[in-house]
N, C-alpha and C positions, 0 to 999 in steps of 0.2 A: 283247534290248539291255536293258538294265534300264532300268525308266522309276523315276523319283525322286518322291516327291511332294513337295507344298510345304513338306511340314513337314520335308523334307530341309536342315539347314542348311549353306551355304557354308562349310568352316572354313577362315577367310582369317585372316592376323594382322590386328590392330589397324590402322582405319586410319592412326594417325596414323606407324605404322610403315612404312607404304609410304614415304615419303620419301624415307626413310632408309637405304632401298638404296642408292639413286646409278645411277650408269651406269658401265659400262665403257670406255664410247670408243665410237668410230664405225667402224661394218664398212662405210661408205661406200668404193665404190672408184670411182665414175664412170665407170663403162664409157661412152664416147665412141659416138653416135649410135646404141645399143644402144636398141629401145623399151623401154620400161615393161613390166614383167609382172607385178607386184606388185596392181595393183587387178583384173586378171583372175585369181590366185589367191584376193583376197579374196572375190570375188562368185561365185565355184565355190565356198568352205567356207562363204560365209552360206548357198546353196542346198544345200548337205550337212545343215548345221544345222537349218535349216527342214523339213529332212523326215526329219529324225531321225539321218540316217548320221554319227554322231558319231565315229565313229575316219576316215573318210573326211574328215571336215571339219577335226579335228587335221592331217591331213598336210596340207591345204590352207593353213589357216592357216600352221602352220610353213613352207612355200614363202613365202607373202606374207609372215610379218613377215621372213626372211631376205630377201627381193626389196627390199621397202621398206626395210631398214636400208642395202644394195646403192646401191639408186637414191636416196633422197633425206634418210637419216641415221637413227641409233638414236632419237633423240628428237623425229622427225617427227610430227605427229597419225598418220598411218597407220599407223606402223609400233606405236603403243603402242594404236592401235586392234585390230590384230594380235590381238595379247597377251592382249587383253581376251577377244577371240574364241577363244581358247585355254582362258584359262578358263572360259569358258561351256561349251566342249564337252566339258573333263575332266569339269569338277563334272554335267554332264547324265549323262555317261559312269559318274557313280558313284566318278571316280579324284578325292578332296575335298584331298589333302595337294597333288598336282599342281596343282590348280585355285588353290591358295591358293599356292603358288610362282610360278605365273604374274598374277594379281592383282600380288602382290608387285613383280613384277620389271614389268608397266605401271604401278604407283606411282610408282617410282623414274624411269624412264622419264617421266613424264606430270611430274615436279618441271622437268624443265629444258626440257618443253615449255610449261611456263606460263613458266618464267621467258624464256622467247625470245620473248615476246610476241605470242605466235601465236594470232589470233583463233579457230581451232578449236580451242585450248585447253580451251572452254568448253564443248564441243560432245563432246568425249572425257572430260570430267572425269563430265559428265552420263551418259554410258553407263554410266560405270565405277561412279558413284554409283546408277544404275538398278538396276546386277545386285545391288548389295548390297543394296537394300532389297527387291529381289524375293527374295530370302534373308530377310526379318527385319531383318536387321543397316542399321536405321536410323540408330541412335546411330554406328557406324560412318561411314556415309555423312555427316552432320549435322559427324563429326569431320574428315572427307576433304575438306569442302566448307571448314571454317574453314579447312584447314591451307593450303587452295590460296589463298583470301583474303590472307593475311598472306603468302603468298610474291608474288602480285598487289602488296599493297602497298608493299611491301619493293624489289620491282624496279620496279614501274612507278610508285610516290608513286601510287599509288591508281587510273591511270589505264591500266590494262590493260584492253585491247578487248570479254574477255572478264568484266569486273567485275561489270557491272549483270546480267549473266543471272546469271552465279554466286551473287549474293547472293540473286536472287528465288530459285533453286534451292535453295540453303541455305534462306530460310524457309519455304520450300513445305516442306521435310522437317522444320522444327519442327514446322511446323501437323499433318502427317500425324502427330506423336507426341504428340499435344495437346497441345505447348508453345504457345498463343497468343500471350503476354505475348511469348517468347522472337521466336514469328515476326513481332509486332508490329513486333517492335524492326530486325529485320535488312531487311524489306518497307521500313519508314522508310528504311534506307540503301540500298536497291538503288533506290528513287525519286530519292533527292538525287544519283544518281549518272547513273540516268537519263535525268531532266531537265534535269544539265549535258552530259552526252553526247550527248542526242539531240533533245531538247528535248519542250514539253508533247503536242505531237501526236503524237508517233510512236508506232507501236503496242506496243511492247515497255514504254514508260512505260505502257500501257491496259491491260497485262496484270499490272503491278506493281501498278495499284492496283484493281485486282479481287482479287488475291490478298489484298493490304492489306484490303480491304473485309472478304471470307471473313474474315479472323482477328481484325478489331474486333467480328464480330458474335458468333462464336465466344466470344469474350472476354466480351461483352457489352455491349460499346459499339456499341449499333446506331446513334447518331447521327455516330458517327466512319462508322464504315461506310457509310452513308447517302453521306455528304460523298463517302467516297472513292469511290464508284460512280456521283455525280454528274461527280468529275474524268476518272474513266476514260469516260465520255460524250463528254465534251467535247473527250477528247484521239484518238478515234474520229470523231468529227462535221467535227473539223476541217479533215483534210484530205478527207474526203468532201465538202466544201462547196467546198475548193479544184477539188476535178476536177469539179464540177456547173459551179462557175464556166466554166471550160475549155468542158464539154462543150456548154453553150448557146450557146455563142459557135459553137462548132463544125457544131452542129443547125443554126441557122440558116444560118451559112453554105452547107450542103447543100441545105436549104429553098430558098435563094435561085437556086441552080444547075437546082431545081428547077422554077422558075416561068421561068427563062431558056431553058430545056427545051420549056417546054411539058408538064412531067410533072408535071401538078400532084396526080396521086393522090403521088407523092414527096416533093413540096414539102409537101402535107399531114402524111404522116407526121413528116417531120423538126421541122416545125411543132409539132406534139402532145409529143414528144420535148424540144423545146426548153420547150414550158409545164412540163411535169414537170419540165426539172431546173430551172428559175424557181422553180418550187414549193417545192424543198426548198432553193433557197437563201433564198428571201425570204416565202413563203407562199402560200397558196391564192389568196388575195385581194389581192396586191399588184398594184402597181403598172406593175412592171417585166413585168408578163405580159398586159397591154392589147394590145400593138404586137403581138407574134407571134399572141394571138386574133382581132385585126383578117385578119392576114396569111390566118389559116388559116379564116376565114368566104368569104374572096376566095379562097382554092383552091378550096372547096365550090363558091362561085358560078361559076366559071370552067367547074367539071366538071358544072352545070347540077342538083348538089345543093340544091334550093333551102332543104329545111327543115334540113339542117345547117349552112347558111351563117344562116341565120337564128338556130338556137339559139347560136351563135358570136359573133354580133353583139350578140344581148341578154347574155350573158356577159361581152363585152368592155365595153358597158355599165354592168352590174352593177357590173364590179369599179371601172370609173372611178371611179362616185358613192359608191363602199363608199373607198375611199382619198382621196376630194379634196372629197368631198360636194357637195347638188344645186343647188348653184350654181357650180362650176369650168368655165371657159371649157376644162377639159381634157373635157369632155363633148361639147365640139362636132361633133369629129371623130366619135366613134361613133353620135351621134344622126344627122348626116350620111349617113354610112354607111348607118343604118339606114334612112333618108327613102328613097334611093337604091333598098336593096333594094326596099322595099313598094312605091314609084314601079314600076319592072321588073316586077314581079309583077304590078299592075294595083290595089293595095288603098292605091289615093290616101288614102281614110281615115284610115290609119295614118302614112303615110306626113306627110301635114298635119299629123296631133297630132305626130309625132316634130319636123320643123319647126318649128313652133308652140314645142316646147320650146327648142329654139334657138335662136329672139329672146328667147325669158323670160331664158335666161340670159345672153344678150349683151347685154340690157339693164340685168339685175341689174347687170354692171359698171360704172356709171355710181358705184357706190358699191365704194372703192378694195377690193381683196382684199388680205389679207396677204401678204408674199414670198413664194414659193412655196419648197418646202424642195426636196433635191435631188430629191426622186423626183417632183417636183410641175412636173417641164419639160413643156414642151408635148408632144403625144405628134406623133409623126412617123414616118408609115406609108409 
């Protein structure tokens, strides 16, 4: 079997002519009750292609294309993908004219696929453009993306479900050619679409912003690149924090189940997880960590792990003092817990020292404190 080098070019029609081919009508026959066989043929063809068996791949892709047309219609994304597979197989076999014909056929079908507002159209379009780029045809790929965007704008008023993806991949294609100014312009369009369609906390928005950042930096605008990266970070952190908020509640609930079942080891594990989640949300020394840290200390006490308990009692006191100051009433509960621990351990001197501080804090309240902030509500353990 003849093996081609990467220098071998795919002799295809210019990208803008792909959409001039059009469709000759559907072969869909609607065989009622018959199980679809197109996916099986396609999977077999792809396996043959991966193994270098190009003749078998061509035969299976042909069967897949025919089956997809019968089962789903000629302009279905799977049908287009089968013709792209035929183009790949013929190219790898060295049959460039046939490869060009199937690429042209796929391009004509893709026009209707995009016009149908199929969300999968963007994936098929990228597959076709990736094939072009792998053969060094970046300009044809860029033109194909440009023609596709025009169809999307014409048929959906810019609201095509694949619009943001297509603009992003188009911008990446420009950047790969060193056209960083053009890439910035298209990435900005993609950002506007993604922000409108998905919001600023969506992974796709973050990916677009990273692409924009790379293009700004390559274009010499490092400040704009930095700002784009910052927006990408924000887009990624927002959903993480939302999930962490839910996880913190869930970890706490599971820890309480462990307490009720006297499974203090499990309770401690989940209190630690809750503290980690709250640290992501609020910081390592924030007041929401105080109550679960006290509960974690209690779970160690119940297991007879006194040194671990003392460590977390002191940690709770440290967080409380840092969050509210050395004279806040919020210090009373951690200090009383620490005093009880020392007394139970036989260390009356340390217990008395903690209780003396409790008394000092309470006496200091004769001078009114400012109204507590939302995080300064009394600790309930």
